[in-house]
C-alpha positions in Angstrom: 41.9 185.8 -67.8 40.2 188.0 -65.3 38.8 191.4 -66.2 35.9 193.0 -67.9 33.2 190.6 -69.6 34.5 190.0 -73.4 30.8 190.3 -74.3 27.6 191.2 -73.0 25.6 188.3 -71.7 23.0 188.6 -74.4 25.7 188.3 -76.8 26.9 185.1 -75.2 23.6 183.7 -75.6 23.1 184.7 -79.0 26.8 183.5 -80.2 25.9 180.1 -78.7 29.2 179.6 -76.9 29.4 177.3 -73.8 29.1 179.4 -70.7 28.6 179.5 -66.8 27.6 182.4 -64.5 28.2 181.9 -60.8 27.2 184.5 -57.9 28.8 183.4 -54.6 29.9 186.3 -52.8 26.9 188.5 -53.1 28.7 191.3 -54.9 30.0 189.8 -58.1 28.7 187.4 -61.0 31.8 185.3 -62.4 31.4 184.7 -66.1 33.5 181.5 -67.2 33.7 180.5 -70.9 35.5 177.5 -72.4 35.1 174.0 -74.2 33.1 171.2 -73.2 34.3 167.8 -72.5 32.4 164.8 -71.3 34.3 162.0 -69.3 33.7 158.8 -68.1 35.1 159.0 -64.2 36.0 161.7 -61.8 39.3 160.7 -61.9 39.1 161.8 -66.0 38.3 165.5 -65.0 41.0 167.1 -67.0 42.7 169.5 -64.4 45.8 169.6 -66.7 46.5 170.3 -70.4 48.8 168.3 -72.6 51.6 170.2 -71.3 50.9 169.7 -67.4 49.7 172.9 -66.9 47.0 173.4 -64.3 43.6 174.7 -65.7 40.1 175.5 -64.1 37.4 173.2 -64.9 33.8 173.5 -63.9 32.3 169.9 -63.7 28.4 169.1 -63.8 28.5 165.6 -61.7 25.3 163.6 -62.3 23.7 161.3 -59.7 24.8 158.2 -61.9 28.3 158.6 -60.9 27.7 156.8 -57.6 28.6 153.7 -59.7 32.2 154.6 -59.1 31.4 153.6 -55.7 29.8 150.2 -56.5 26.2 151.8 -55.9 23.1 151.4 -57.5 21.1 153.7 -59.6 18.8 154.1 -62.5 21.3 154.8 -65.1 20.3 157.5 -67.8 23.8 158.1 -69.2 24.0 161.6 -68.1 27.4 162.8 -68.9 29.9 164.0 -66.5 30.1 167.3 -68.3 33.1 169.6 -68.1 33.4 173.4 -68.9 37.3 173.6 -69.3 37.7 177.3 -68.7 39.7 179.1 -71.3 38.3 182.7 -70.2 37.2 184.3 -67.2 35.6 187.6 -66.2 33.7 189.3 -63.5 30.9 191.6 -63.5 29.6 193.4 -60.7 26.2 192.3 -59.7 24.2 195.2 -60.4 25.8 195.4 -63.8 24.8 191.6 -64.8 21.0 192.5 -63.4 21.1 195.3 -66.1 22.2 192.8 -68.9 19.9 190.0 -68.2 16.5 189.7 -69.9 13.1 190.2 -67.9 10.7 188.9 -70.2 8.6 185.9 -68.8 9.4 182.7 -70.2 5.9 180.7 -70.9 5.3 177.2 -69.8 2.9 174.8 -71.0 1.7 171.8 -69.3 3.2 172.6 -66.0 2.8 170.4 -63.0 4.3 167.5 -60.9 4.8 164.3 -62.5 3.7 162.5 -59.3 0.6 163.8 -57.9 0.1 164.5 -53.9 -1.7 161.7 -52.9 0.7 159.1 -55.1 3.9 160.7 -53.5 2.2 160.5 -49.9 1.7 156.7 -50.7 5.4 156.6 -51.5 6.2 158.2 -48.3 4.2 155.4 -46.4 5.9 152.6 -48.1 9.4 153.7 -47.7 8.5 154.3 -43.6 7.0 150.7 -43.5 8.9 148.8 -45.9 12.7 150.4 -45.7 13.0 152.2 -42.3 10.6 149.8 -40.6 12.8 146.9 -41.9 15.9 148.1 -41.0 17.1 149.1 -44.3 18.5 152.6 -43.0 17.6 155.8 -41.0 16.5 158.2 -43.6 15.8 158.2 -47.1 15.3 161.0 -49.5 12.6 160.4 -52.6 12.3 162.8 -55.2 9.4 163.9 -57.8 9.9 166.4 -60.6 8.0 169.4 -61.6 7.9 169.4 -65.5 6.7 171.9 -68.2 7.4 172.5 -71.9 9.3 175.5 -72.7 9.4 177.2 -76.5 12.0 179.6 -76.0 15.9 179.7 -76.8 17.4 177.8 -74.0 20.2 180.4 -73.3 17.6 183.1 -73.0 15.5 181.2 -70.8 18.8 180.4 -68.6 19.4 184.0 -68.6 16.1 185.1 -67.5 15.6 182.6 -64.8 19.5 183.3 -63.7 18.4 187.2 -63.3 15.0 186.3 -61.1 16.9 183.9 -58.8 19.7 186.3 -58.4 17.5 189.3 -57.6 15.0 187.4 -55.3 16.4 184.4 -53.9 18.5 185.2 -50.8 20.8 182.8 -48.8 22.0 180.8 -51.6 25.5 179.3 -51.4 25.5 179.5 -55.3 23.4 181.0 -57.8 24.4 179.7 -61.1 23.6 179.2 -64.9 25.4 176.5 -66.9 24.8 176.7 -70.6 26.4 173.8 -72.7 25.4 172.1 -75.8 21.8 170.3 -75.7 21.8 171.1 -71.9 21.0 173.9 -69.2 21.0 173.9 -65.7 19.9 177.0 -63.5 19.6 177.0 -60.1 20.1 178.7 -56.5 21.6 175.8 -54.3 21.5 176.5 -50.3 24.1 174.1 -49.6 27.8 173.5 -50.1 28.4 169.9 -50.3 32.3 169.7 -49.9 34.9 172.3 -50.5 38.8 172.0 -50.0 40.9 175.1 -49.8 44.7 175.2 -48.9 44.2 171.4 -47.4 41.3 172.3 -45.3 38.1 170.2 -46.3 34.7 171.8 -45.3 31.2 170.2 -45.5 27.9 171.9 -44.9 25.2 169.5 -43.9 21.9 171.2 -44.2 18.5 169.8 -43.1 15.1 170.7 -41.4 12.7 172.5 -43.7 10.8 175.4 -42.1 8.4 177.0 -44.6 7.5 180.4 -44.1 4.1 181.2 -43.4 2.0 183.7 -45.5 3.4 187.3 -44.7 7.1 185.8 -43.6 8.6 184.0 -40.8 8.7 185.3 -37.3 10.8 184.3 -34.2 7.7 182.8 -32.8 6.8 180.6 -35.9 10.4 179.4 -36.5 10.8 178.6 -32.7 8.1 175.8 -32.9 9.9 174.4 -35.9 13.3 174.6 -33.9 11.6 172.5 -31.2 10.4 170.0 -33.2 11.7 166.4 -32.6 11.6 165.2 -36.3 13.6 168.2 -37.5 16.2 167.9 -34.9 16.6 164.2 -35.5 16.7 164.7 -39.4 19.6 167.3 -38.7 21.8 164.9 -36.6 21.2 162.0 -38.8 22.9 163.8 -41.8 25.6 165.1 -39.6 26.6 161.6 -38.6 26.2 160.7 -42.2 28.6 163.5 -43.4 31.2 162.7 -40.5 31.5 159.3 -42.0 32.6 161.0 -45.1 34.8 163.4 -43.4 36.4 160.5 -41.5 37.2 158.8 -44.7 39.0 161.8 -46.3 40.3 163.9 -43.5 43.3 162.5 -41.2 41.8 164.3 -38.3 38.3 163.0 -38.7 36.6 166.4 -38.8 35.3 168.8 -36.5 31.7 170.4 -36.2 30.5 173.9 -35.8 27.2 175.2 -35.3 24.1 174.8 -35.7 23.4 177.9 -37.7 20.3 179.0 -39.7 20.2 179.0 -43.4 17.7 181.7 -44.1 16.2 182.0 -47.7 13.4 183.7 -49.6 10.7 180.9 -48.7 12.2 178.6 -46.3 14.7 178.4 -43.4 17.2 175.6 -42.8 19.4 174.3 -40.1 23.1 173.8 -40.6 26.2 172.5 -39.3 29.6 173.0 -40.7 32.3 170.2 -40.7 35.8 170.8 -41.2 39.2 168.8 -41.3 42.6 168.5 -43.2 43.4 166.3 -45.9 45.9 166.0 -48.7 43.9 164.2 -51.2 43.4 165.2 -54.7 40.0 167.0 -55.0 38.6 164.6 -57.3 39.4 161.6 -55.0 37.6 164.0 -52.3 34.7 164.1 -54.4 34.5 160.4 -55.0 34.7 159.6 -51.4 31.9 162.2 -50.5 29.5 161.1 -53.3 26.7 162.2 -52.5 25.2 164.3 -49.8 22.9 162.3 -47.3 20.8 165.4 -47.2 19.6 164.4 -50.7 19.9 160.5 -50.8 19.8 159.2 -47.2 21.5 156.9 -44.8 23.6 154.6 -45.0 24.4 155.6 -48.4 25.0 152.4 -50.0 21.4 151.0 -48.8 20.1 154.4 -49.8 21.1 154.3 -53.3 19.2 150.9 -53.4 16.0 152.3 -51.8 16.0 155.1 -54.4 16.1 152.6 -57.2 13.1 150.7 -55.9 11.0 153.5 -55.1 11.8 156.7 -57.8 10.3 156.0 -61.1 13.0 157.5 -63.2 16.8 158.5 -63.2 17.9 161.3 -61.2 20.0 163.2 -63.9 22.1 165.8 -62.1 19.7 166.0 -59.3 21.7 165.4 -56.1 25.0 165.8 -58.0 27.3 168.5 -57.7 28.6 171.4 -59.7 32.2 171.2 -58.8 34.6 174.2 -59.6 38.3 173.0 -59.7 40.5 176.2 -59.3 44.2 176.0 -59.7 46.1 177.2 -56.3 48.5 179.8 -56.7 51.5 177.7 -54.9 50.9 174.0 -54.2 53.8 172.6 -52.2 55.1 168.9 -53.2 52.5 166.6 -52.4 49.9 168.8 -52.0 46.6 169.1 -54.2 47.3 171.3 -57.3 43.6 172.5 -57.0 41.1 174.0 -54.9 37.4 172.7 -55.0 34.1 174.5 -54.5 31.2 172.2 -55.3 27.5 172.8 -54.1 24.9 170.3 -54.3 22.7 170.3 -57.2 19.4 170.9 -55.8 16.8 173.7 -56.3 17.8 173.9 -59.8 15.9 173.9 -63.3 17.1 171.6 -66.0 16.0 172.3 -69.6 16.5 169.8 -72.3 15.0 169.3 -75.4 12.2 171.8 -74.8 11.4 170.1 -71.6 11.8 172.0 -68.1 12.3 169.4 -65.0 12.7 170.8 -61.5 13.4 167.9 -59.3 12.9 168.1 -55.5 12.7 165.5 -52.6 11.8 165.3 -49.1 13.8 163.4 -46.2 11.7 160.8 -44.7 12.3 159.4 -41.4 10.7 157.3 -38.8 8.4 160.4 -37.5 7.8 161.5 -41.2 4.0 162.8 -41.9 3.1 161.8 -45.6 1.4 165.0 -46.1 3.8 167.0 -44.5 6.5 165.5 -46.9 4.3 166.3 -49.7 4.1 170.1 -48.4 8.0 170.0 -48.0 8.6 169.2 -51.8 6.2 172.0 -52.5 8.1 174.6 -50.2 11.4 173.3 -51.4 10.4 173.7 -55.0 8.8 177.2 -54.4 11.8 179.5 -55.0 13.0 178.3 -58.2 9.3 177.9 -59.5 8.5 181.5 -58.4 11.6 182.5 -60.2 10.7 180.7 -63.6 7.2 182.0 -63.3 5.5 178.5 -62.6 3.8 180.0 -59.4 3.0 183.4 -58.1 6.1 185.0 -56.1 5.5 185.8 -52.3 6.4 189.2 -52.6 6.3 189.6 -48.7 9.1 187.0 -48.3 11.0 187.8 -51.7 12.0 191.2 -51.2 14.9 192.1 -53.2 18.3 191.3 -52.0 20.5 194.2 -51.0 23.2 194.9 -53.3 25.4 197.0 -51.0 25.7 198.7 -47.5 23.9 201.6 -49.2 20.8 199.8 -49.5 19.9 198.5 -45.9 16.3 199.0 -46.2 16.0 195.9 -48.8 17.7 193.5 -46.4 15.4 191.3 -44.3 15.7 190.9 -40.8 17.9 187.8 -39.8 16.0 185.6 -37.4 19.2 184.0 -36.2 19.9 187.5 -34.3 16.9 187.0 -32.0 18.2 185.9 -28.7 15.5 183.4 -28.1 16.4 182.0 -31.3 20.2 181.9 -30.8 19.4 180.2 -27.2 17.3 177.5 -28.9 20.0 176.8 -31.7 22.9 176.5 -29.1 20.9 174.2 -26.9 21.0 171.6 -29.4 24.8 171.0 -28.9 24.0 170.0 -25.2 23.2 166.4 -26.6 26.2 165.9 -28.8 29.6 164.4 -28.1 32.2 166.6 -27.2 34.7 164.4 -29.0 33.3 165.9 -32.3 32.6 169.4 -31.3 36.3 169.8 -29.6 39.7 169.9 -31.1 41.1 166.2 -31.2 44.4 165.4 -29.9 46.6 162.8 -31.2 46.2 159.4 -30.5 49.8 158.4 -29.9 49.5 158.5 -26.3 46.0 156.7 -26.0 45.5 154.0 -23.9 46.0 151.4 -26.7 48.9 152.8 -28.4 51.0 150.2 -30.1 48.2 147.9 -30.6 46.1 147.2 -34.0 42.6 146.8 -34.9 40.7 145.1 -37.9 37.5 146.8 -38.8 35.2 144.9 -40.8 32.6 147.3 -42.7 29.0 145.6 -43.2 28.2 148.3 -45.8 27.8 151.3 -43.0 30.5 153.9 -43.1 30.2 154.6 -39.6 33.0 152.4 -39.5 35.2 155.2 -40.8 34.2 157.5 -37.6 34.6 154.2 -35.7 38.2 153.8 -37.1 39.0 157.2 -36.2 37.9 156.9 -32.7 40.3 153.8 -32.4 43.0 155.6 -33.6 42.4 158.3 -31.1 42.7 155.7 -28.5 46.1 154.6 -30.0 45.0 151.7 -31.9 46.5 151.4 -35.7 43.0 150.8 -37.1 42.2 149.8 -40.8 38.9 149.0 -42.3 38.0 146.0 -44.6 35.0 145.4 -46.5 32.8 142.3 -45.3 33.1 140.9 -49.0 36.8 141.3 -48.9 37.9 140.3 -45.5 39.7 136.9 -45.5 39.9 134.1 -43.0 43.7 134.8 -42.4 43.1 138.6 -41.8 40.1 137.5 -39.3 42.5 135.0 -37.4 45.8 137.3 -37.5 44.1 140.8 -36.3 45.1 141.4 -32.8 41.5 143.1 -32.3 38.7 142.5 -34.7 35.9 145.1 -34.5 32.8 143.6 -36.3 30.7 146.7 -37.7 27.3 147.9 -38.3 25.1 147.6 -41.4 21.6 147.7 -42.5 19.0 144.9 -42.8 17.9 142.0 -40.7 20.4 140.0 -39.0 18.2 136.8 -39.3 18.0 137.0 -43.1 19.8 133.8 -44.1 19.5 134.7 -47.5 22.0 137.7 -47.3 25.6 136.9 -48.4 26.4 139.9 -46.3 24.7 138.5 -43.1 26.2 134.9 -43.6 29.7 136.4 -44.0 29.4 138.8 -40.8 28.1 135.5 -38.8 31.2 133.8 -40.1 33.3 136.8 -38.8 31.9 136.6 -35.1 31.8 132.8 -35.1 35.4 132.3 -36.2 36.7 134.9 -33.9 35.1 133.7 -31.1 36.0 129.8 -31.6 39.5 131.3 -31.7 39.2 133.0 -28.3 40.9 136.2 -29.6 39.5 139.6 -28.8 36.4 141.0 -30.8 34.2 144.0 -30.5 30.8 143.6 -32.0 28.9 146.7 -33.0 25.0 146.9 -33.7 24.2 144.6 -36.4 27.3 142.5 -35.4 26.1 143.1 -31.8 22.8 141.3 -32.7 24.7 138.4 -34.5 26.8 137.7 -31.4 23.7 137.8 -29.4 22.2 135.3 -31.7 25.2 133.0 -31.6 24.9 133.0 -27.7 21.1 131.8 -27.9 19.7 135.2 -27.2 16.4 136.0 -29.1 16.5 138.4 -32.1 13.2 140.8 -32.6 12.2 143.7 -34.6 11.7 146.6 -32.3 7.8 147.9 -32.2 9.1 151.3 -33.5 12.7 151.7 -35.1 15.6 153.5 -33.2 16.9 155.6 -36.2 18.9 158.5 -34.6 17.4 158.0 -31.0 19.5 159.3 -28.0 18.9 157.2 -24.9 20.9 157.1 -21.6 21.0 153.2 -20.8 23.2 151.3 -17.9 26.3 149.8 -19.5 27.5 147.2 -16.7 27.1 149.9 -13.8 27.8 153.0 -15.5 25.0 155.2 -17.3 25.9 156.2 -20.6 24.3 158.7 -23.3 24.2 156.7 -26.7 23.0 157.1 -30.1 21.0 154.2 -31.4 20.4 153.4 -35.2 18.7 150.1 -35.1 15.3 148.3 -35.8 16.1 144.9 -34.7 17.2 144.2 -30.9 18.4 141.3 -29.2 16.2 140.6 -26.1 16.4 138.6 -22.8 13.7 138.1 -20.1 13.6 141.3 -17.7 15.9 141.2 -15.2 18.3 138.8 -16.9 22.0 139.8 -16.0 24.2 136.8 -17.4 23.8 134.1 -20.1 26.0 131.4 -19.2 29.5 133.3 -18.9 28.2 136.2 -20.8 27.4 139.3 -18.7 24.4 141.3 -20.3 23.4 144.9 -19.8 19.8 145.2 -20.6 16.5 147.3 -20.2 15.2 146.5 -17.0 11.6 146.6 -18.4 11.9 145.6 -22.1 14.9 143.3 -21.8 16.3 144.9 -24.9 19.9 143.9 -24.7 22.6 147.1 -25.0 25.8 145.4 -24.4 27.6 142.0 -23.7 30.8 141.0 -22.2 32.5 137.5 -21.8 35.7 136.0 -22.2 37.4 137.9 -25.2 34.5 139.6 -26.3 32.2 142.7 -26.0 29.4 144.2 -27.8 27.2 147.3 -27.9 23.7 147.8 -29.9 24.5 151.6 -30.3 26.8 153.8 -32.2 29.3 154.6 -29.7 30.9 156.7 -32.8 27.8 158.9 -33.3 27.7 162.6 -32.4 24.7 161.4 -30.2 26.8 159.6 -28.2 27.8 161.7 -25.4 29.7 158.7 -23.4 31.0 157.0 -26.8 34.4 157.4 -26.2 34.6 156.3 -22.5 32.1 153.4 -23.1 34.2 152.4 -26.2 37.4 152.4 -24.1 35.7 150.2 -21.5 34.7 147.8 -23.8 38.1 147.5 -25.8 39.5 147.0 -22.4 37.5 144.0 -21.6 37.9 142.7 -25.0 41.7 142.7 -24.8 42.1 141.7 -21.2 43.8 138.3 -21.0 40.8 135.6 -20.8 42.1 134.3 -17.4 42.4 137.4 -15.5 
């Protein structure tokens, strides 16, 4: 039911009942009471009772649920915990603050579990051993702030919730979830995914500007917005979340922004992605596990890298808090529930008297190890200040305004500064119009009535690529490399052999061996094939062209290159390259588009085949759709034409 809170918040804590507090509109605090059920899989989240009646559920989804997608993790057995809501109430924010405790919670033996220098060493290893060897574009590696707490967990939760509610501005959700044996309190800035009335929204946030002493200014923020590292980091996570949107939304998704996410000690940059879907919200959640902003890309390899470099399980860090709310009226075939799921970051966990505040930095090819150490301190500062682990920055943490009658306490928004607005808007000049603008149906596309089989080599860029193929009129379906059969390869009208992480020369890799078989089998048949990124390198190798590592990885790099006589602005995510002697235009019967100085091969085309090193589907590929259509047209052209 909705109405006045049945108990005071202190009484809730004293009675030991499971409850959750959620502040997400700046005006009210939602109070949820219910029963706890732990389930094994997302599909088991109990959205209906035994009689089939829809009910509201708040689920804490741990990182270990990535095993549902076949990904690796340190498995700590953290439960997928569901609070089945039996009673719901609302409090005005100021009334909630009046009820919440203010006494500090003492902490013992407080500090990071990994020292600054040791964390900097991890950053160096990830850049050299993972990004430098083609395992991915970016990775998020965490460390934990820990302490002992000798206070009733529910009282600690209410105390910390109060501090975050009062001082941490800009949070998407400020929340406390108190269940038997476990407490989670946080102020998450980032909505991972929501679904409302069939509209799916994702909100990738990246780039972290740590406010200087005394607060941020337009001048200090401008320097951050002009940073190559921060800009590339945001574009890479937008690409990664568009992969997810393309998997769950029939229209692939459209991006708006960029915007600023201004918090008490940090400012982030963000985009908003929207598309339409008829999937069950639990399926949407499963297909979007988890945000690249807290894992890396490509997602599957990011989980493997995290397992190699993090010393302990993540628990709920980088998972989500997912609120499933019954819809008032859902038509046949429509989802019965809406979904609102913030990422579990900037969150304190309390279990068995031990506090844990996990925090991570996004590592890219330009990362400075000590800069990433500083980023972990900055990201943790809001929560650590609230729980009393560090001193609060009074200049930055002005109390958040409760209503319009208190304008003096509302900090000035840097996003309103004309120079900042111009800098933000200028970023979109680099991006592909295809993902910024409404997308028309592919029914009248140039390849309408034709079909394509996309072979996924463990990089879900294939979901974006398949969406673009459909926009061009092709009936496209995706099959993983480990499942595609020889018969499917032989029978497809067009095979698109996709991208993936790793060294194409690695003969010990089953994935590389199978992708080589896909390319070789298709070429031997003479039937059309388009090879992308990793598969482009494999095709080049089969033609006798040298493969070599780049001196510096091209991860999220936008370049304008010549593709058979036409300049094309394309996004690159590669650590290896095919390379010919400078000036080479052909290799036997294959035309070569290569860098005139380095000989790095950007594209190939020959009888029944074409390939491209860059990712034409990336938001960085302004000329992606035009180039994709050209290469497909060549591959599909009669060989004797």
